[in-house]
C-alpha positions as CSV (number, residue, x, y, z in Angstrom):
1,M,50.1,92.2,115.2
2,S,47.6,93.2,112.6
3,G,46.5,96.8,112.4
4,H,42.8,95.7,112.5
5,L,43.3,94.2,116.0
6,L,45.1,97.2,117.3
7,W,42.8,99.7,115.6
8,P,39.2,98.7,115.5
9,D,36.5,100.8,113.9
10,Y,35.5,103.2,116.6
11,A,33.5,106.2,115.3
12,A,30.0,105.6,116.7
13,P,28.3,104.3,119.9
14,D,27.3,101.2,118.1
15,D,30.9,100.2,117.6
16,L,31.4,99.3,121.2
17,E,30.0,95.8,121.1
18,A,32.2,94.7,118.2
19,I,35.3,96.2,119.8
20,E,34.7,94.3,123.0
21,A,34.1,91.0,121.1
22,V,38.0,90.9,120.9
23,P,39.7,90.5,124.3
24,L,41.8,93.5,125.3
25,T,44.8,91.1,125.8
26,A,44.6,90.1,122.1
27,R,45.1,93.7,120.9
28,G,48.8,93.8,121.3
29,L,49.2,96.9,123.4
30,P,52.7,98.0,124.4
31,E,53.4,96.8,128.0
32,T,54.6,100.1,129.4
33,T,54.7,103.8,128.6
34,Y,58.4,103.3,127.7
35,A,57.5,100.6,125.3
36,L,54.9,102.9,123.8
37,L,57.5,105.6,123.2
38,A,60.1,103.1,121.9
39,R,57.4,101.8,119.4
40,A,56.7,105.4,118.2
41,A,60.5,106.0,117.7
42,T,60.8,102.8,115.7
43,N,57.8,103.4,113.5
44,W,58.3,107.1,112.9
45,P,61.8,108.0,113.9
46,D,62.1,111.3,111.9
47,R,58.5,112.5,112.4
48,T,58.1,115.5,114.7
49,A,56.9,114.3,118.1
50,I,56.7,117.5,120.0
51,S,56.9,121.2,119.2
52,V,57.3,123.1,122.5
53,L,56.6,126.9,122.4
54,P,58.9,129.0,124.7
55,D,55.9,131.2,125.5
56,A,52.8,132.7,123.8
57,A,54.7,135.6,122.3
58,R,57.1,133.3,120.5
59,W,54.5,130.9,119.2
60,R,56.2,130.7,115.8
61,E,59.6,129.6,117.4
62,P,59.1,126.1,118.8
63,L,61.7,123.7,120.0
64,R,61.1,120.5,117.9
65,R,62.0,117.0,118.8
66,S,61.4,113.9,116.6
67,F,60.3,110.6,118.1
68,A,63.8,109.3,117.8
69,E,65.3,112.4,119.5
70,L,62.6,112.3,122.2
71,L,63.5,108.6,123.0
72,A,67.2,109.5,123.1
73,D,66.5,112.4,125.5
74,V,64.5,110.1,127.7
75,H,67.3,107.6,127.8
76,R,69.8,110.2,128.9
77,V,67.6,111.6,131.7
78,A,66.6,108.1,132.8
79,N,70.2,107.0,133.0
80,L,71.0,110.1,135.0
81,L,68.2,109.2,137.5
82,H,69.5,105.7,137.6
83,D,73.0,107.0,138.4
84,L,71.5,109.0,141.2
85,G,70.1,105.8,142.8
86,V,66.6,105.8,141.4
87,R,65.3,102.2,141.1
88,R,62.0,100.6,140.1
89,G,60.1,101.3,143.3
90,D,61.5,104.8,143.8
91,A,59.6,108.0,143.1
92,V,60.9,111.0,141.2
93,A,59.1,114.2,142.1
94,L,58.5,116.8,139.3
95,M,57.5,120.3,140.0
96,S,57.6,122.8,137.2
97,P,55.6,124.8,134.6
98,N,55.4,123.0,131.3
99,C,58.6,123.0,129.2
100,A,60.5,120.7,126.9
101,E,62.6,119.3,129.6
102,L,59.6,118.5,131.8
103,V,58.1,116.3,129.0
104,T,61.3,114.4,128.8
105,A,61.7,114.1,132.6
106,T,58.2,112.9,133.1
107,L,58.7,110.0,130.7
108,A,62.2,109.3,132.1
109,G,60.8,109.2,135.6
110,Q,58.4,106.5,134.6
111,L,61.2,104.5,132.9
112,A,63.7,104.7,135.8
113,G,61.2,104.7,138.6
114,I,57.8,106.2,139.3
115,A,56.9,109.8,138.3
116,A,55.3,111.9,141.0
117,P,54.2,115.3,139.5
118,L,53.5,118.1,142.0
119,S,51.5,121.3,141.6
120,G,53.5,124.4,142.5
121,G,50.3,125.9,143.8
122,L,50.3,123.8,146.9
123,S,51.7,125.0,150.2
124,R,55.2,123.9,151.2
125,Q,53.6,122.0,154.1
126,H,51.6,119.9,151.6
127,L,54.5,119.6,149.2
128,A,56.7,118.2,152.0
129,E,54.0,115.8,153.0
130,L,53.6,114.5,149.4
131,L,57.4,114.1,149.1
132,R,57.5,112.1,152.4
133,R,54.6,109.9,151.4
134,S,55.9,109.2,147.9
135,G,59.4,108.5,149.2
136,A,60.9,110.7,146.4
137,R,64.5,111.6,147.1
138,V,65.0,113.3,143.8
139,L,63.2,116.5,142.8
140,V,63.1,117.8,139.3
141,A,62.1,121.4,139.6
142,A,61.8,124.7,137.6
143,G,64.9,126.9,138.1
144,P,64.9,130.6,138.7
145,E,64.5,131.5,134.9
146,L,61.5,129.2,134.5
147,G,59.5,129.5,137.7
148,P,60.9,131.8,140.4
149,E,58.3,130.9,143.1
150,T,58.6,127.2,142.3
151,W,62.4,127.5,142.6
152,D,62.1,129.1,146.0
153,D,59.8,126.3,147.2
154,A,62.2,123.7,145.7
155,Q,65.2,125.1,147.6
156,A,63.3,125.3,150.8
157,L,62.2,121.6,150.5
158,A,65.8,120.6,149.7
159,R,67.1,122.3,152.9
160,T,64.7,120.2,155.0
161,G,66.7,117.0,154.5
162,L,64.0,115.4,152.3
163,L,66.1,115.2,149.2
164,D,69.3,113.7,147.9
165,A,69.2,115.5,144.5
166,L,67.6,118.7,143.1
167,L,67.7,118.7,139.3
168,V,67.0,122.1,137.7
169,L,64.9,122.8,134.6
170,R,65.5,125.7,132.2
171,P,62.9,127.4,129.9
172,T,62.3,125.8,126.6
173,G,65.0,126.8,124.1
174,A,67.1,128.6,126.8
175,T,70.6,129.5,125.7
176,G,73.5,131.4,127.2
177,T,75.6,130.8,130.3
178,L,74.2,128.7,133.1
179,G,73.6,130.7,136.2
180,P,75.2,129.6,139.5
181,L,73.2,127.3,141.7
182,P,73.2,127.2,145.5
183,T,75.1,124.8,147.6
184,I,72.8,122.7,149.8
185,E,74.4,120.4,152.3
186,G,73.8,116.7,151.5
187,V,72.0,117.5,148.3
188,R,73.3,117.3,144.7
189,V,72.1,120.4,142.9
190,G,72.6,120.7,139.1
191,Y,71.0,121.5,135.8
192,L,69.2,118.5,134.5
193,G,70.2,119.2,130.8
194,E,73.9,119.6,131.7
195,L,74.0,116.5,133.9
196,A,72.1,114.3,131.4
197,A,74.0,115.4,128.3
198,T,76.9,112.9,128.9
199,R,74.6,109.9,129.6
200,D,74.0,107.1,127.0
201,P,71.2,108.1,124.6
202,A,71.0,104.6,123.0
203,A,69.4,102.5,125.8
204,F,68.4,102.6,129.5
205,D,71.0,101.0,131.8
206,G,68.6,99.9,134.5
207,E,65.8,97.4,134.9
208,L,62.9,98.0,132.4
209,P,59.4,98.4,133.9
210,R,56.7,95.9,133.4
211,A,52.9,96.4,133.0
212,A,52.0,95.8,136.6
213,D,54.7,98.2,137.9
214,L,53.8,101.6,139.1
215,A,54.3,104.4,136.5
216,A,53.1,107.4,138.4
217,M,51.7,108.9,141.6
218,F,49.2,111.8,141.0
219,H,48.0,113.9,143.9
220,T,44.3,114.4,143.8
221,G,41.9,116.4,146.0
222,G,40.7,114.2,148.9
223,T,37.8,114.9,151.3
224,T,40.1,115.1,154.4
225,G,43.5,116.5,155.1
226,A,46.3,116.8,152.6
227,P,45.9,115.7,148.9
228,K,45.9,112.0,148.3
229,L,48.5,110.2,146.1
230,A,46.7,108.0,143.5
231,A,49.0,105.3,142.0
232,H,48.9,104.4,138.4
233,T,50.4,101.3,136.9
234,H,51.9,101.3,133.4
235,A,49.0,99.1,132.2
236,N,46.5,101.7,133.6
237,E,48.1,104.5,131.6
238,V,48.7,102.5,128.4
239,C,45.2,101.1,128.3
240,D,43.5,104.5,128.9
241,A,45.7,106.1,126.3
242,W,44.8,103.4,123.8
243,M,41.1,103.7,124.5
244,L,41.3,107.3,123.5
245,A,43.7,106.7,120.6
246,A,41.5,103.9,119.2
247,S,38.7,106.4,118.4
248,S,38.3,108.2,115.2
249,L,39.3,111.5,116.9
250,F,43.0,110.5,116.8
251,D,44.9,109.7,113.6
252,E,48.4,110.4,112.5
253,E,47.4,113.4,110.4
254,R,45.8,115.3,113.3
255,V,48.0,117.6,115.3
256,V,47.3,117.8,119.0
257,L,47.5,121.0,121.2
258,A,48.7,120.5,124.8
259,A,48.3,123.3,127.2
260,L,47.2,121.8,130.5
261,P,49.8,121.4,133.3
262,L,51.7,118.1,133.4
263,F,50.8,117.5,137.0
264,H,47.2,116.9,135.7
265,V,46.4,113.4,134.4
266,N,44.7,114.8,131.3
267,A,47.9,116.4,130.1
268,L,49.8,113.1,130.5
269,V,47.2,110.6,129.1
270,V,45.3,112.6,126.5
271,T,48.0,114.9,125.1
272,L,51.3,113.0,125.7
273,L,50.7,109.2,125.8
274,A,47.6,108.9,123.4
275,P,49.3,110.7,120.5
276,L,52.3,108.3,120.8
277,F,50.1,105.4,119.6
278,K,49.7,106.8,116.0
279,G,52.7,109.1,115.9
280,Q,50.7,112.3,116.1
281,P,52.6,115.6,116.5
282,V,51.8,117.5,119.7
283,V,52.3,121.3,120.0
284,W,52.9,122.2,123.7
285,A,51.9,125.7,124.6
286,G,54.2,127.9,126.8
287,P,54.9,127.3,130.5
288,S,51.6,128.9,131.6
289,G,49.5,127.1,129.0
290,Y,45.8,128.2,129.1
291,R,46.6,130.4,132.1
292,D,48.5,132.8,129.9
293,A,46.2,135.5,128.7
294,A,48.6,136.2,125.8
295,L,47.9,132.7,124.4
296,F,44.3,133.7,123.6
297,G,45.4,136.7,121.7
298,V,47.0,134.5,119.1
299,F,45.0,131.4,119.6
300,W,43.2,131.1,116.2
301,K,46.5,132.0,114.4
302,L,48.2,129.2,116.3
303,V,45.5,126.8,115.3
304,R,45.9,127.8,111.6
305,H,49.7,127.8,111.7
306,Y,50.1,124.3,113.2
307,R,46.9,122.9,111.7
308,I,45.7,122.0,115.2
309,A,42.9,119.3,115.0
310,V,42.6,118.1,118.6
311,M,42.9,120.0,121.8
312,S,41.9,119.2,125.4
313,A,40.8,121.8,127.9
314,V,38.4,122.6,130.8
315,P,35.1,124.5,130.3
316,T,36.6,127.8,131.5
317,V,39.0,127.7,128.5
318,Y,36.2,127.2,126.0
319,A,34.1,129.9,127.7
320,V,37.0,132.4,126.9
321,L,37.4,131.0,123.3
322,A,33.7,131.4,122.7
323,Q,34.1,135.1,123.2
324,L,37.0,135.5,120.8
325,P,36.3,136.6,117.2
326,V,37.7,134.0,114.8
327,D,40.3,135.9,112.9
328,D,42.0,133.1,111.0
329,D,41.3,129.8,109.1
330,I,40.5,127.2,111.8
331,S,39.1,124.6,109.5
332,S,41.7,122.1,110.8
333,L,40.1,122.1,114.3
334,R,37.9,119.0,114.5
335,F,37.9,117.6,118.0
336,P,38.0,120.0,121.0
337,L,37.8,117.7,124.0
338,V,36.3,119.0,127.3
339,G,36.1,117.5,130.8
340,A,37.3,117.9,134.4
341,S,34.3,119.9,135.5
342,P,30.6,120.3,134.4
343,L,30.1,122.0,131.0
344,P,27.5,124.8,131.0
345,A,25.1,124.7,128.1
346,A,25.9,128.3,127.2
347,V,29.6,127.4,126.8
348,R,28.8,124.4,124.6
349,E,26.4,126.4,122.4
350,G,28.5,129.5,122.4
351,F,31.7,127.7,121.2
352,R,29.8,125.9,118.5
353,A,28.2,129.2,117.3
354,R,31.5,130.9,117.3
355,T,33.6,128.2,115.6
356,G,31.1,125.8,113.9
357,V,32.8,123.0,115.9
358,S,31.1,120.8,118.5
359,L,32.8,120.1,121.8
360,V,33.6,116.4,122.6
361,E,32.6,115.9,126.2
362,G,34.2,113.3,128.5
363,Y,34.3,112.3,132.1
364,G,36.9,110.7,134.2
365,L,38.9,110.9,137.4
366,T,42.4,110.4,138.6
367,E,41.5,107.1,140.4
368,A,40.4,105.7,137.0
369,T,43.7,107.0,135.4
370,C,42.0,109.7,133.4
371,A,39.1,109.2,130.9
372,S,36.2,106.8,131.4
373,T,33.6,108.2,128.9
374,R,33.5,110.1,125.7
375,S,30.7,111.7,123.5
376,F,30.3,111.5,119.8
377,P,29.9,114.7,117.8
378,D,27.9,113.0,115.1
379,A,25.6,111.2,117.6
380,P,24.8,113.8,120.3
381,R,23.2,112.7,123.5
382,P,22.1,115.9,125.3
383,G,22.8,115.9,129.0
384,S,25.2,113.0,128.9
385,V,29.0,113.1,129.5
386,G,29.4,110.3,127.0
387,Q,29.4,106.5,126.6
388,R,31.8,104.4,128.6
389,L,35.1,103.7,126.9
390,P,35.8,100.1,125.6
391,Y,36.6,97.5,128.3
392,Q,35.5,99.8,131.1
393,R,32.3,98.9,133.0
394,V,30.0,101.3,134.7
395,R,27.2,100.7,137.1
396,V,25.1,102.7,139.5
397,V,24.9,101.5,143.1
398,V,22.9,102.5,146.2
399,G,25.8,104.2,147.9
400,D,25.2,102.9,151.4
401,G,28.3,100.6,151.4
402,T,26.4,97.5,150.2
403,W,27.2,98.1,146.5
404,D,23.7,97.0,145.6
405,D,22.8,98.0,142.0
406,R,20.2,100.6,141.1
407,P,17.8,99.8,138.2
408,V,18.8,101.1,134.7
409,G,18.0,104.8,134.5
410,E,17.7,105.4,138.2
411,V,20.1,107.7,140.1
412,G,22.8,106.4,142.4
413,V,26.5,106.5,143.0
414,L,28.5,105.8,139.8
415,A,31.0,102.9,140.0
416,I,33.6,102.0,137.4
417,S,35.7,98.8,136.8
418,G,38.2,97.7,134.2
419,P,41.9,98.0,133.3
420,T,42.1,101.7,134.1
421,V,41.0,101.5,137.7
422,F,43.9,102.4,140.0
423,P,45.4,100.0,142.5
424,G,45.0,102.4,145.4
425,Y,46.4,105.4,147.2
426,V,50.0,105.6,148.4
427,V,49.8,105.6,152.1
428,D,53.3,104.5,153.2
429,R,56.5,102.8,152.2
430,D,58.2,99.6,153.2
431,E,61.2,97.6,152.1
432,H,59.4,96.6,148.9
433,G,58.4,100.1,147.9
434,P,55.1,102.1,148.1
435,V,52.3,100.7,150.2
436,L,48.8,101.1,148.7
437,D,45.3,101.2,150.2
438,G,42.0,101.8,148.4
439,L,40.8,103.8,151.5
440,G,37.3,102.6,151.0
441,K,37.1,103.5,147.3
442,L,37.7,100.0,145.9
443,A,35.7,96.8,146.3
444,D,36.3,93.7,144.1
445,G,37.8,95.8,141.3
446,W,35.0,98.4,141.4
447,L,35.8,102.1,142.1
448,D,33.3,104.3,143.9
449,T,33.6,107.6,142.0
450,G,31.6,109.6,144.6
451,D,29.6,111.1,141.7
452,L,25.8,110.7,141.5
453,A,24.6,109.6,138.1
454,R,22.3,107.5,136.0
455,V,23.4,105.2,133.2
456,D,21.2,104.3,130.2
457,D,21.0,101.0,128.5
458,E,23.7,102.0,125.9
459,G,26.3,102.9,128.6
460,F,25.8,106.6,128.4
461,V,26.5,108.3,131.7
462,H,24.3,111.2,132.9
463,L,25.8,113.0,135.9
464,V,23.2,114.5,138.3
465,G,25.3,115.7,141.2
466,R,28.2,114.9,143.6
467,A,28.1,112.6,146.5
468,K,31.6,113.8,147.5
469,D,32.2,117.3,148.7
470,L,35.0,118.4,146.4
471,I,34.8,121.9,145.0
472,I,35.9,121.9,141.3
473,R,37.3,125.3,140.3
474,G,38.3,125.4,136.6
475,G,39.0,121.7,136.6
476,H,41.1,122.0,139.8
477,N,39.9,119.9,142.8
478,I,39.7,121.8,146.1
479,D,39.3,119.9,149.3
480,P,36.8,121.9,151.4
481,T,38.4,120.8,154.6
482,I,41.4,123.1,154.0
483,V,39.1,126.1,153.9
484,E,37.3,124.8,157.0
485,D,40.5,124.2,158.9
486,A,41.7,127.7,158.2
487,L,38.5,129.2,159.5
488,L,38.3,126.9,162.5
489,A,41.8,128.2,163.5
490,H,40.2,131.5,164.3
491,P,39.4,131.8,168.0
492,Q,35.9,133.2,167.5
493,V,34.7,130.5,164.9
494,A,32.7,127.7,166.4
495,A,31.9,125.7,163.2
496,A,32.7,126.0,159.5
497,S,31.6,124.5,156.3
498,A,32.9,125.2,152.8
499,V,31.1,124.4,149.5
500,G,31.2,125.3,145.9
501,R,29.2,128.3,144.6
502,P,28.3,128.3,140.9
503,D,30.5,130.6,138.9
504,A,30.1,131.7,135.3
505,H,33.8,131.7,134.6
506,A,35.4,129.0,136.9
507,G,32.5,126.6,137.1
508,E,32.6,126.8,140.9
509,V,34.4,128.9,143.5
510,P,34.8,128.1,147.2
511,V,32.6,129.9,149.7
512,A,32.2,129.3,153.4
513,Y,29.6,129.3,156.1
514,V,30.4,129.6,159.8
515,T,28.9,129.9,163.2
516,L,30.5,132.0,165.9
517,A,31.4,131.6,169.5
518,P,29.3,133.6,172.0
519,G,30.3,137.2,172.2
520,A,32.2,137.1,168.9
521,T,32.9,140.4,167.2
522,V,34.7,139.3,164.1
523,T,33.1,140.3,160.7
524,E,32.5,138.2,157.6
525,D,35.2,140.3,155.7
526,D,37.6,139.7,158.6
527,L,37.1,135.9,158.3
528,R,37.4,135.9,154.5
529,E,40.8,137.7,154.8
530,W,41.9,135.4,157.7
531,A,41.1,132.2,155.6
532,S,42.7,133.6,152.5
533,E,46.0,134.1,154.3
534,R,46.0,130.6,155.7
535,V,44.7,128.1,153.1
536,P,47.6,126.0,151.8
537,D,46.2,126.2,148.2
538,R,45.8,129.7,146.8
539,T,42.9,128.7,144.6
540,A,41.0,127.6,147.7
541,A,40.7,131.2,149.2
542,P,37.0,131.6,149.8
543,R,35.2,134.3,147.8
544,S,32.9,134.9,150.7
545,V,32.2,133.9,154.3
546,T,28.7,134.0,155.6
547,V,27.8,133.9,159.4
548,L,24.8,131.7,160.3
549,D,23.1,131.1,163.6
550,Q,23.6,127.4,163.0
551,L,24.8,125.2,160.1
552,P,22.1,122.9,158.6
553,V,22.1,119.2,159.6
554,T,20.2,116.1,158.5
555,A,17.7,114.3,160.7
556,V,20.5,112.2,162.2
557,G,22.6,115.3,163.0
558,K,25.1,115.1,160.0
559,L,26.2,118.3,158.4
560,Y,23.9,118.9,155.3
561,K,26.2,120.6,152.7
562,L,23.5,120.3,150.0
563,A,21.5,123.0,151.8
564,L,24.5,125.3,151.8
565,R,25.2,124.7,148.1
566,R,21.5,125.5,147.5
567,D,21.9,128.8,149.4
568,A,25.1,129.6,147.5
569,A,23.5,128.9,144.1
570,R,20.5,131.1,144.9
571,E,22.6,134.0,146.0
572,E,24.8,133.8,143.0
573,L,21.9,133.8,140.6
574,R,20.1,136.6,142.4
575,A,23.3,138.7,142.0
576,A,23.7,137.8,138.4
577,L,20.1,138.6,137.5
578,D,20.0,141.8,139.6
579,G,18.7,144.7,137.7
580,I,17.0,142.7,134.9
581,A,13.5,144.0,134.5
582,G,10.7,141.5,135.3
583,V,12.7,139.1,137.4
584,Q,10.5,138.3,140.4
585,D,12.3,135.6,142.3
586,V,15.0,133.0,142.3
587,V,14.3,129.8,144.1
588,A,16.8,126.9,144.5
589,T,15.6,123.4,145.4
590,I,17.3,120.0,146.0
591,E,16.0,117.3,143.6
592,G,17.6,113.9,143.5
593,G,20.9,115.1,145.0
594,S,21.1,118.0,142.5
595,I,20.5,121.7,142.9
596,V,17.8,123.0,140.6
597,A,17.1,126.8,140.2
598,T,13.8,128.2,139.3
599,V,13.6,131.8,138.1
600,K,10.2,133.5,138.0
601,I,9.9,136.4,135.5
602,R,7.1,138.6,134.3
603,S,6.7,138.6,130.5
604,S,8.8,141.7,129.7
605,G,10.9,140.8,126.6
606,Q,13.8,140.0,128.9
607,E,13.4,136.2,128.8
608,K,16.2,135.8,126.2
609,A,18.7,137.8,128.3
610,V,17.8,135.7,131.4
611,R,18.3,132.5,129.5
612,A,21.7,133.7,128.3
613,I,22.8,134.4,131.9
614,L,21.5,131.1,133.3
615,G,23.2,129.2,130.5
616,R,26.6,130.2,131.7
617,Y,26.3,128.1,134.8
618,A,26.7,124.3,135.1
619,L,23.4,124.1,136.9
620,E,20.0,122.8,136.2
621,W,17.4,125.6,135.9
622,R,13.9,126.4,134.9
623,L,12.4,129.7,133.7
624,V,8.8,130.4,134.7
625,V,7.2,133.3,132.8
626,T,4.1,134.8,134.3
627,S,1.7,137.3,132.7
């Protein structure tokens, strides 16, 4: 296979047409994620594949594995899973902070069966439901040294009869005597590294996966009930990783930093699979990744030491970095990728002013594997989240179930098709394996993203709002119904609705509005504490609860959440601007499905300060200066 076919010129928006003139099937992509890893181990056996930091404090002491060593590690763990009874249609659940063994186990799970990563931030009730739905009988989980809370949850789940095996992970580079593990009736409990050490490193003993086989199940925030499990095929993941790797952002000389949790599709596709295509080294931050405050204390030193060129993070990370004085040589940093939630203009401009480097914005969702658009640093398109990636298609539809197209440039519901669109959600199991259902999101190969957008004639996507109700806090999807259900469990609450309030640090935070039963005496603070104690996801605890006489509804009686989001945005901006001389009023309106804030201010020399505050929010705004 010629390098030209595998690696087209892809540095500018105009390259898209020439790329798509060659059919994707002619490009010679590896069939599966395992084939992708095996190809890297063949091409660059001795090159460092991953350097995993034990933690931020020991950032100069990584555990390194070459591509050949990583493949051997994956063979050992996959053979262990096979010996435990994992077959092609069986899921392997993984629940742990990032560590070297988790990288290996994730790839091995996709080789032996289907990887099902889980967030340790979910309640045990939701974790148990996801285990049941996935059918996973093997759980790979952080042990007491690596994640004490996760270990407690893993043991509790194992004692419910859901599991046949619990494989325990240790911190990266851990040495010393292995601590004793509990005995759980009917469950094999052991350290993954110890059990895998005796398995064959040369090859996998079981049936190799194929392109159409499922590679992973990722939980994603739904709009009702427990998180949904979105299925990915091997072809989905390989194609999306190639679409990213094909760009000029990735080449073998550019080191990638990975610091997002591996239960997030971005960590898997952007910072694990895509670098395998060109043999790029990846530096994995410690178990807490970007959530470790100590990492930011050494961040620019880490960039210089490892010559980091590419990184991927959410806007809140870049907001922090934009405040850090650059105290080292960061000339290697070329392509900081950002996505998962709206990017405030002030963060984009602040990061560029601090570092001299432009953020590369993208857009995607779990149901389309990961990435569907990317921007171009040398061809900025203000207000856009980028051009569609090769071989993906985008269109804007009416959103009434008819899938009728909107004219170019007009706003509607964004739809995506192509090789990265998922085959459906896992809703059950039968004798053949997981049972999938699009649950109304799929029609003739097209995915309803639930996002409101317009698309220009060059395929650049401009998001203008959300048709769906998800609250996106720091890139983490929160289902508002879990907040609402917690509040509705209070005997004095008659109705409840949760929405996202703009936040300068997290992008959005959940807030709730309620109506009360006649004669109720409960206070707003009482309800906030009540909900915080009962939501199954800690990040979903509402920042505030507001009591209303009635919740807003549309003309046909449907709950009108946009009106609540408008109220939340107005109150947030009023609080943020409180005390600034000359601010007369803050008004929020609904325009084309988006919230637009208008701030009126008397000319007082404070306009620059007001603009700086407003720029921290992922929100459309106008400043009206009066004399």
